[in-house]
C-alpha positions as CSV (number, residue, x, y, z in Angstrom):
1,X,-52.7,84.3,18.3
2,X,-51.0,86.0,15.4
3,X,-47.7,87.7,15.1
4,X,-49.4,91.2,15.4
5,X,-50.3,90.4,18.9
6,X,-46.7,90.6,20.1
7,X,-46.8,94.4,19.8
8,X,-49.7,94.7,22.2
9,X,-48.0,92.5,24.7
10,X,-45.5,94.1,27.3
11,X,-43.4,92.6,30.1
12,X,-45.2,92.7,33.6
13,X,-42.1,94.8,34.8
14,X,-43.1,97.6,32.6
15,X,-46.0,99.7,33.3
16,X,-48.2,101.3,30.4
17,X,-47.0,104.7,29.4
18,X,-49.2,107.1,31.4
19,X,-52.1,107.2,28.9
20,X,-50.7,110.0,26.6
21,X,-52.1,110.2,23.1
22,X,-49.9,110.6,20.0
23,X,-50.1,113.7,18.2
24,X,-51.9,113.2,14.8
25,X,-50.5,114.2,11.6
26,X,-52.9,117.2,11.3
27,X,-51.9,118.5,14.8
28,X,-48.2,118.2,14.0
29,X,-48.8,120.1,10.8
30,X,-50.7,122.7,12.9
31,X,-47.9,123.0,15.3
32,X,-45.3,123.3,12.6
33,X,-47.3,126.2,10.9
34,X,-47.6,127.8,14.2
35,X,-43.8,127.9,14.9
36,X,-43.3,129.1,11.3
37,X,-45.6,132.0,11.9
38,X,-43.9,132.9,15.1
39,X,-40.6,132.8,13.1
40,X,-42.0,135.1,10.6
41,X,-43.2,137.5,13.3
42,X,-39.7,137.5,14.7
43,X,-38.1,138.0,11.5
44,X,-40.2,141.0,10.8
45,X,-39.6,142.5,14.3
46,X,-35.8,141.9,14.2
47,X,-35.1,142.4,10.7
48,X,-33.0,139.2,10.7
49,X,-34.1,138.1,7.2
50,X,-31.4,135.5,7.2
51,X,-33.2,133.0,9.6
52,X,-35.7,132.0,6.7
53,X,-33.8,132.7,3.4
54,X,-33.3,130.0,0.7
55,X,-29.6,129.8,1.4
56,X,-30.1,129.3,5.2
57,X,-32.6,126.5,4.5
58,X,-30.5,124.8,1.8
59,X,-27.6,124.7,4.1
60,X,-29.8,123.4,7.1
61,X,-31.0,120.5,4.8
62,X,-27.5,119.6,3.9
63,X,-26.3,119.5,7.6
64,X,-29.4,117.8,8.6
65,X,-28.8,114.8,6.2
66,X,-26.0,113.0,8.0
67,X,-27.9,113.6,11.3
68,X,-30.9,112.2,9.8
69,X,-29.2,109.2,8.4
70,X,-27.5,108.3,11.7
71,X,-30.8,108.6,13.5
72,X,-32.4,106.4,11.0
73,X,-29.7,103.8,11.6
74,X,-30.5,104.0,15.4
75,X,-34.1,103.7,14.5
76,X,-33.5,100.3,12.8
77,X,-31.5,98.9,15.6
78,X,-33.5,100.1,18.4
79,X,-36.9,99.0,16.9
80,X,-35.2,95.5,17.0
81,X,-34.4,95.8,20.6
82,X,-30.6,96.7,20.1
83,X,-29.4,100.0,21.7
84,X,-26.9,101.5,19.2
85,X,-24.6,104.1,20.7
86,X,-22.0,103.3,18.3
87,X,-23.5,105.3,15.5
88,X,-20.7,107.8,15.9
89,X,-18.2,105.2,15.1
90,X,-20.2,103.9,12.2
91,X,-20.3,107.5,10.8
92,X,-16.5,107.6,11.2
93,X,-16.1,104.4,9.2
94,X,-18.4,105.7,6.5
95,X,-16.4,108.8,6.1
96,X,-12.9,107.0,5.8
97,X,-14.2,104.2,3.4
98,X,-16.2,106.7,1.3
99,X,-13.3,109.0,0.8
100,X,-10.9,106.2,0.3
101,X,-12.9,104.5,-2.4
102,X,-14.2,107.8,-3.7
103,X,-11.0,109.6,-4.8
104,X,-9.7,106.3,-6.4
105,X,-12.9,105.0,-8.3
106,X,-15.5,107.7,-8.3
107,X,-18.0,109.2,-5.9
108,X,-20.7,106.4,-6.3
109,X,-18.1,103.8,-5.6
110,X,-17.2,105.8,-2.5
111,X,-20.9,106.0,-1.3
112,X,-21.2,102.1,-1.7
113,X,-17.8,101.7,0.2
114,X,-19.2,104.0,3.0
115,X,-22.2,102.1,3.3
116,X,-20.2,98.8,3.5
117,X,-17.9,100.3,6.1
118,X,-20.7,101.4,8.4
119,X,-22.2,97.9,8.0
120,X,-19.0,96.4,9.2
121,X,-19.3,98.4,12.2
122,X,-23.0,97.4,12.7
123,X,-22.0,93.7,12.1
124,X,-19.4,94.0,15.0
125,X,-22.0,95.5,17.3
126,X,-24.4,92.8,16.4
127,X,-21.9,90.0,17.1
128,X,-20.8,91.4,20.4
129,X,-24.4,92.5,21.8
130,X,-26.8,89.7,20.2
131,X,-24.5,86.8,20.1
132,X,-22.4,87.4,23.1
133,X,-24.9,89.6,25.2
134,X,-22.4,92.2,26.0
135,X,-24.0,95.4,27.5
136,X,-25.3,97.5,24.5
137,X,-23.8,100.9,25.8
138,X,-20.3,99.3,26.5
139,X,-20.2,97.8,23.1
140,X,-21.3,101.0,21.5
141,X,-18.8,103.1,23.2
142,X,-16.1,100.5,22.3
143,X,-16.8,101.0,18.6
144,X,-16.7,104.5,18.7
145,X,-13.4,104.4,20.2
146,X,-12.3,101.6,17.7
147,X,-13.4,103.4,14.6
148,X,-11.6,106.5,15.6
149,X,-8.5,104.7,16.3
150,X,-8.6,102.5,13.1
151,X,-9.4,105.3,10.8
152,X,-6.7,107.5,12.2
153,X,-4.2,104.6,11.9
154,X,-5.3,103.8,8.3
155,X,-5.3,107.3,7.1
156,X,-1.5,107.5,7.7
157,X,-1.0,104.6,5.3
158,X,-3.8,105.3,2.7
159,X,-3.6,109.0,2.4
160,X,-0.2,110.4,3.3
161,X,1.8,111.6,0.4
162,X,-0.9,110.2,-2.3
163,X,-1.4,112.5,-5.1
164,X,-5.0,112.4,-6.7
165,X,-7.6,114.7,-8.4
166,X,-5.0,117.5,-8.2
167,X,-4.0,117.5,-4.4
168,X,-1.9,115.5,-2.0
169,X,-3.3,113.6,0.9
170,X,-1.8,113.9,4.4
171,X,-2.0,111.9,7.6
172,X,-5.3,113.6,8.5
173,X,-6.8,114.4,5.2
174,X,-7.6,112.4,1.9
175,X,-7.1,113.7,-1.5
176,X,-10.5,115.2,-2.8
177,X,-13.2,113.3,-4.3
178,X,-15.1,114.4,-7.5
179,X,-18.7,115.9,-6.9
180,X,-21.9,113.9,-7.4
181,X,-23.3,117.0,-9.0
182,X,-26.2,119.1,-7.8
183,X,-29.9,119.3,-8.8
184,X,-31.8,122.4,-9.0
185,X,-35.5,122.6,-10.1
186,X,-35.3,125.2,-13.1
187,X,-37.9,128.0,-12.8
188,X,-39.4,126.9,-9.5
189,X,-36.1,127.6,-7.4
190,X,-35.8,131.1,-9.1
191,X,-39.4,131.9,-8.2
192,X,-39.4,130.9,-4.8
193,X,-35.9,132.9,-4.4
194,X,-37.6,136.0,-5.8
195,X,-40.8,135.3,-3.3
196,X,-38.4,134.8,-0.4
197,X,-36.7,138.2,-1.0
198,X,-39.8,140.3,-0.9
199,X,-39.9,139.6,3.0
200,X,-43.7,139.2,3.2
201,X,-45.2,137.6,6.2
202,X,-45.2,133.9,6.3
203,X,-45.4,133.7,2.4
204,X,-41.7,134.6,2.1
205,X,-40.8,132.4,5.0
206,X,-42.6,129.4,3.4
207,X,-41.1,130.1,0.1
208,X,-37.5,130.1,1.8
209,X,-38.3,126.9,3.3
210,X,-39.5,125.1,0.0
211,X,-36.7,127.0,-1.9
212,X,-34.2,125.0,0.1
213,X,-35.8,121.8,-0.9
214,X,-35.4,122.4,-4.5
215,X,-32.1,124.3,-4.9
216,X,-28.6,122.9,-5.2
217,X,-29.5,119.5,-4.0
218,X,-27.1,116.5,-4.2
219,X,-28.6,113.3,-5.5
220,X,-27.5,111.8,-2.3
221,X,-29.9,114.2,-0.3
222,X,-32.7,113.0,-2.4
223,X,-31.8,109.4,-1.5
224,X,-31.7,110.3,2.2
225,X,-35.0,112.1,1.9
226,X,-36.7,109.0,0.3
227,X,-35.3,106.8,3.0
228,X,-37.6,108.4,5.6
229,X,-40.9,107.2,4.0
230,X,-39.4,104.0,2.9
231,X,-38.3,103.2,6.4
232,X,-41.9,104.0,7.6
233,X,-43.3,101.8,4.9
234,X,-41.0,98.7,5.6
235,X,-41.2,98.8,9.4
236,X,-45.0,99.5,9.6
237,X,-46.6,98.3,6.4
238,X,-44.9,95.0,5.8
239,X,-44.7,91.5,7.6
240,X,-40.8,92.0,7.7
241,X,-41.2,95.3,9.6
242,X,-43.8,93.8,11.9
243,X,-41.4,90.8,12.9
244,X,-38.6,93.2,13.3
245,X,-40.5,95.6,15.7
246,X,-41.9,92.4,17.6
247,X,-38.3,91.6,18.5
248,X,-37.9,94.9,20.2
249,X,-41.3,94.8,22.1
250,X,-41.4,91.3,23.2
251,X,-38.8,88.8,21.9
252,X,-39.9,85.9,23.9
253,X,-43.4,86.2,22.5
254,X,-42.2,86.7,18.8
255,X,-40.0,83.6,19.2
256,X,-43.0,81.6,20.4
257,X,-44.8,82.6,17.2
258,X,-41.8,81.3,15.0
259,X,-39.8,84.6,14.3
260,X,-36.1,84.0,14.1
261,X,-35.3,86.9,16.8
262,X,-31.6,86.6,16.5
263,X,-31.7,86.8,12.5
264,X,-33.8,89.9,12.7
265,X,-31.6,91.7,15.3
266,X,-28.6,91.0,13.2
267,X,-30.2,92.3,10.1
268,X,-31.5,95.4,11.7
269,X,-28.2,96.4,13.4
270,X,-26.2,95.7,10.2
271,X,-28.7,97.9,8.2
272,X,-28.4,100.4,11.0
273,X,-24.5,100.5,10.4
274,X,-25.0,100.7,6.7
275,X,-27.5,103.8,7.1
276,X,-24.8,105.6,9.6
277,X,-22.0,104.6,6.8
278,X,-24.1,106.2,4.2
279,X,-24.4,109.5,6.4
280,X,-20.5,109.2,6.7
281,X,-20.0,109.1,3.0
282,X,-22.4,112.1,2.7
283,X,-19.9,114.0,4.8
284,X,-16.9,113.0,3.0
285,X,-18.2,113.2,-0.4
286,X,-20.9,116.0,-0.6
287,X,-20.7,118.1,2.5
288,X,-16.7,118.2,2.3
289,X,-15.3,116.4,-0.7
290,X,-12.6,114.6,1.4
291,X,-12.0,112.8,4.6
292,X,-10.8,114.8,7.5
293,X,-10.0,113.6,10.9
294,X,-12.9,114.8,13.3
295,X,-15.2,115.3,10.5
296,X,-18.2,113.8,12.1
297,X,-18.0,116.1,15.2
298,X,-20.4,114.3,17.2
299,X,-23.3,114.0,14.6
300,X,-23.9,110.3,15.5
301,X,-24.7,111.4,19.0
302,X,-27.0,114.2,17.7
303,X,-28.6,111.6,15.3
304,X,-29.3,109.4,18.4
305,X,-30.9,112.6,19.9
306,X,-33.0,113.2,16.9
307,X,-34.2,109.6,17.0
308,X,-35.3,109.9,20.7
309,X,-36.8,113.4,20.0
310,X,-38.8,111.7,17.2
311,X,-40.1,108.9,19.7
312,X,-38.5,106.2,17.6
313,X,-40.7,107.2,14.6
314,X,-39.3,108.3,11.1
315,X,-41.4,111.4,10.9
316,X,-40.5,112.7,14.2
317,X,-36.7,111.8,13.4
318,X,-36.9,113.9,10.3
319,X,-38.3,116.7,12.4
320,X,-35.5,116.5,14.9
321,X,-32.8,116.1,12.4
322,X,-34.2,119.4,10.4
323,X,-34.1,121.1,13.8
324,X,-30.5,120.3,14.6
325,X,-29.4,120.9,11.1
326,X,-30.8,124.5,11.2
327,X,-29.2,125.4,14.4
328,X,-25.8,124.0,13.0
329,X,-26.5,126.1,9.8
330,X,-26.6,129.2,11.9
331,X,-22.9,128.8,12.8
332,X,-21.7,128.3,9.4
333,X,-23.6,131.3,7.9
334,X,-22.3,134.0,10.5
335,X,-25.1,133.5,12.6
336,X,-24.7,136.1,15.5
337,X,-27.4,138.4,14.4
338,X,-29.5,135.2,13.6
339,X,-28.9,133.6,16.9
340,X,-29.8,136.9,18.7
341,X,-33.2,136.9,16.8
342,X,-33.8,133.4,17.9
343,X,-33.7,134.5,21.5
344,X,-37.0,136.3,21.0
345,X,-38.4,133.3,19.3
346,X,-37.5,131.1,22.1
347,X,-39.1,133.8,24.3
348,X,-42.4,133.6,22.5
349,X,-42.4,129.7,22.3
350,X,-41.8,129.5,26.1
351,X,-44.9,132.0,26.4
352,X,-46.8,129.6,24.3
353,X,-45.6,126.7,26.5
354,X,-46.5,128.4,29.7
355,X,-50.0,129.1,28.6
356,X,-50.4,125.5,27.4
357,X,-49.2,124.0,30.6
358,X,-51.3,126.3,32.7
359,X,-54.4,125.2,30.7
360,X,-53.6,121.7,31.7
361,X,-53.2,122.8,35.4
362,X,-49.5,122.1,35.5
363,X,-48.9,125.1,37.3
364,X,-45.1,124.4,38.3
365,X,-44.3,123.7,34.8
366,X,-46.2,126.8,33.7
367,X,-44.2,129.1,36.2
368,X,-41.0,127.7,35.0
369,X,-41.8,128.5,31.5
370,X,-42.8,132.1,32.5
371,X,-39.5,132.7,34.2
372,X,-37.5,131.2,31.4
373,X,-39.6,133.4,28.9
374,X,-38.8,136.5,30.9
375,X,-35.1,135.6,31.2
376,X,-35.0,135.1,27.4
377,X,-36.8,138.3,26.7
378,X,-34.6,140.3,29.0
379,X,-31.4,138.9,27.3
380,X,-32.8,140.0,23.9
381,X,-33.8,143.4,25.0
382,X,-30.5,144.1,26.7
383,X,-28.0,143.1,24.3
384,X,-27.6,143.7,20.6
385,X,-25.4,140.7,19.8
386,X,-24.5,137.3,21.2
387,X,-21.1,135.7,21.8
388,X,-19.6,133.8,19.0
389,X,-18.9,130.6,21.5
390,X,-22.9,130.5,21.9
391,X,-23.4,130.3,18.2
392,X,-20.9,127.4,17.9
393,X,-22.7,125.6,20.7
394,X,-26.2,126.3,19.4
395,X,-26.8,122.7,18.0
396,X,-25.6,121.1,21.1
397,X,-27.7,123.4,23.4
398,X,-30.6,122.7,21.2
399,X,-29.9,118.9,21.5
400,X,-30.0,119.2,25.5
401,X,-33.1,121.4,25.6
402,X,-35.2,119.3,23.2
403,X,-34.4,116.1,25.0
404,X,-35.2,117.6,28.3
405,X,-38.5,119.1,27.1
406,X,-39.7,116.1,25.4
407,X,-38.5,113.3,27.7
408,X,-42.0,112.8,29.5
409,X,-43.7,111.9,26.3
410,X,-41.4,109.3,24.9
411,X,-41.7,105.5,24.8
412,X,-38.9,103.4,23.7
413,X,-39.5,99.8,22.3
414,X,-40.2,97.8,25.5
415,X,-37.5,95.3,25.1
416,X,-34.8,97.7,23.9
417,X,-31.4,97.2,25.3
418,X,-32.6,93.9,27.2
419,X,-30.4,90.6,26.8
420,X,-31.9,87.9,24.9
421,X,-30.9,84.4,24.3
422,X,-32.6,81.8,22.0
423,X,-35.0,79.5,23.7
424,X,-35.1,82.0,26.6
425,X,-38.9,81.6,27.1
426,X,-38.9,77.8,27.3
């Protein structure tokens, strides 16, 4: 019996997941291409060229990074069997520590301090949940509250009246942090922008998407993007990752094979906090070059939703973070016209969903999709605009809709959230 067999074993109390097959990478790419084609059709019908231009995609990528880093932190923790609701608090710690160190010693020191700040939150969560077996949800909520209160208290002493980098800090805002700089691929960025501005079917939309990936990138964005495949490689292609995932699937069996379950849980949760702290540092150094109270705006929770949407897999998490970042970017770039156009896109996607569910003989779900598609189409045809409140709420509405529609195909690690004590299986 080898360590790999741990991932194939499941507790008797949990049935097998309904026989659903995972979508292969080619199928995922086909689905993404189909959605992009539908988006292009909607753009040409509505004239809302902003939904796929380079600036929109570049903003969406910047907004997706902290969400993706928080979700990646949740992935590390939950693959080891520890639920991490405290991602929001760890993001908050990352913003404060990143700005505090960044305005004094430079942005890269701020990035390191943000990682350390988040890791401290992760260590606290590990001590409470792994060592003392406190309920994971209770511990995470407590960390969120504690981080908010602690940073609010510390900001009063660390930032108020402090003059640095040409500005004075306040009780709710730090002095500014110097920029890390931006990277643009010369030639390629201009060519893709020109191609995007021609507004051709699909080609210009693809150019807008790719242009956003090579225009005005922060070095921290490149690091965040690289962490997605790196996490996949570590967790699914190394012995370390196999042992860590075994702790989240069947810790008793893993212990019987010599895996130090407590050590791996601690490492995973500390790494989880460090990644969330990196996301917080991104917010206070790159997205806005200063700490500001309330800066995270619930991105830790949205990152958790992106992780769940991605079925606890790095690739799915990246797609989820991109989706939520895109919907958030609509708000920042004057998105009433764009959100109105997206009503038509949602209607078309619901029609496609209705056809798919009816072919699968899921008649109730198919009828629901048809009714929802008709409602969205009627909303689009009978209005010329949407309320600004809807634009602001779009990322949160998208979070709820995506989780509701994807809930049935999800499978979390089998021992996720379950209490564990050393020697439990003896």
